[in-house]
C-alpha positions in Angstrom: -26.0 -21.5 -47.8 -29.3 -23.1 -46.6 -27.1 -24.8 -44.0 -25.6 -21.2 -42.5 -29.4 -19.9 -42.5 -30.7 -22.7 -40.8 -27.8 -22.8 -38.2 -28.4 -18.9 -37.6 -32.0 -19.8 -36.9 -30.7 -22.2 -34.0 -28.4 -19.6 -32.9 -31.2 -17.1 -32.6 -33.6 -19.5 -30.9 -31.1 -20.2 -28.0 -30.3 -16.6 -27.6 -33.5 -15.1 -27.3 -34.8 -18.3 -25.0 -31.7 -17.8 -22.9 -32.3 -13.9 -22.6 -36.1 -14.2 -22.1 -35.8 -17.2 -20.0 -33.3 -16.2 -17.5 -34.6 -12.6 -17.1 -37.9 -13.9 -16.1 -36.3 -16.6 -13.8 -34.7 -13.8 -12.2 -37.6 -11.5 -12.2 -39.9 -14.1 -10.7 -37.6 -13.9 -7.5 -37.3 -10.0 -7.5 -39.2 -7.4 -5.5 -42.1 -6.3 -7.7 -41.8 -3.8 -8.9 -38.1 -4.8 -9.4 -35.2 -2.2 -8.2 -33.2 -0.2 -10.4 -30.2 -2.6 -9.6 -32.1 -5.3 -11.4 -30.7 -3.8 -14.4 -27.1 -5.3 -13.6 -28.9 -8.8 -13.4 -30.0 -7.8 -17.1 -26.8 -6.7 -18.2 -25.0 -9.8 -16.7 -27.6 -12.0 -18.4 -26.8 -10.2 -21.7 -23.1 -10.7 -21.1 -23.5 -14.5 -20.4 -25.9 -14.6 -23.4 -23.4 -13.3 -25.9 -20.6 -15.6 -24.5 -23.0 -18.5 -25.0 -23.9 -17.3 -28.5 -20.0 -17.5 -29.4 -19.7 -20.6 -28.0 -22.7 -22.1 -29.8 -21.5 -21.2 -33.1 -18.5 -23.6 -33.0 -20.5 -26.2 -30.6 -23.3 -26.6 -33.3 -20.5 -27.4 -35.9 -19.0 -30.0 -33.7 -22.5 -31.7 -33.0 -23.3 -31.8 -36.6 -19.8 -33.6 -37.2 -20.6 -35.8 -33.9 -17.3 -34.9 -32.4 -16.2 -37.5 -29.7 -16.2 -35.9 -26.3 -18.4 -33.1 -27.0 -20.7 -33.8 -24.2 -17.8 -33.8 -21.7 -16.5 -30.6 -23.3 -20.1 -29.1 -23.0 -20.4 -30.0 -19.6 -16.8 -28.8 -18.4 -17.8 -25.3 -20.3 -20.8 -24.8 -18.1 -19.5 -25.9 -14.8 -16.6 -23.8 -15.4 -19.0 -20.8 -16.0 -20.4 -21.7 -12.7 -17.2 -21.9 -10.9 -16.1 -18.5 -12.3 -19.6 -16.8 -11.1 -19.1 -18.4 -7.8 -15.4 -16.9 -7.7 -16.9 -13.1 -8.9 -19.8 -13.3 -6.4 -17.5 -14.4 -3.6 -15.2 -11.4 -4.4 -18.0 -8.9 -4.5 -19.3 -10.4 -1.1 -16.0 -10.0 0.1 -15.4 -6.5 -1.0 -18.9 -5.4 0.0 -18.8 -6.9 3.6 -15.0 -7.6 4.2 -16.3 -10.9 5.5 -16.8 -14.4 3.9 -17.8 -17.3 5.6 -17.0 -21.0 4.4 -20.8 -21.9 4.3 -21.5 -19.0 2.1 -18.6 -20.2 -0.6 -19.9 -23.8 -0.1 -23.7 -23.0 -0.9 -22.7 -20.3 -3.6 -20.4 -23.4 -5.1 -23.0 -25.9 -5.0 -25.6 -23.9 -6.5 -23.5 -22.7 -9.3 -21.7 -26.0 -10.0 -25.5 -27.9 -10.0 -26.8 -25.2 -12.2 -23.8 -25.2 -14.6 -24.3 -29.1 -14.9 -27.9 -29.2 -15.3 -27.7 -26.2 -17.7 -25.2 -28.1 -19.7 -27.4 -31.1 -19.9 -30.4 -29.2 -21.0 -28.3 -27.2 -23.7 -27.0 -30.5 -25.0 -30.3 -32.0 -25.4 -32.1 -28.7 -26.7 -29.7 -28.1 -29.6 -29.7 -32.2 -30.4 -33.4 -31.4 -30.7 -33.2 -28.3 -32.6 -30.8 -30.0 -35.2 -33.2 -32.8 -35.6 -35.9 -30.6 -36.1 -34.1 -28.5 -38.7 -32.2 -31.7 -39.8 -33.7 -31.7 -43.4 -32.5 -28.3 -44.1 -28.9 -28.6 -42.2 
């Protein structure tokens, strides 16, 4: 029972920090005060946060069990997310402007794959750190 409670704490630490961190990151780059359309970004962050929460439930158990190849699977999960976001943003751009340059797509692809890779690495080490902090209880 104690193990479940500690894993739940790790899940909520991740969830809250992800939501607050990414919202603040985008808020820093937004106009001040942010336009009403910023709520779409907050909704998108919430959706990604929910996906991460579901993923993290299985990920933590595999991390505790030290499953082989988990780092690579984690990396592929977040890089795939970056690829999906690139496709969605490109489709939205195409629908909105009926025009899509190769440079635009390549820049988005580079940014999202880079962000996905960096986030996967930070996510991995952050959760390894949290498991060590809660090691006596998990």
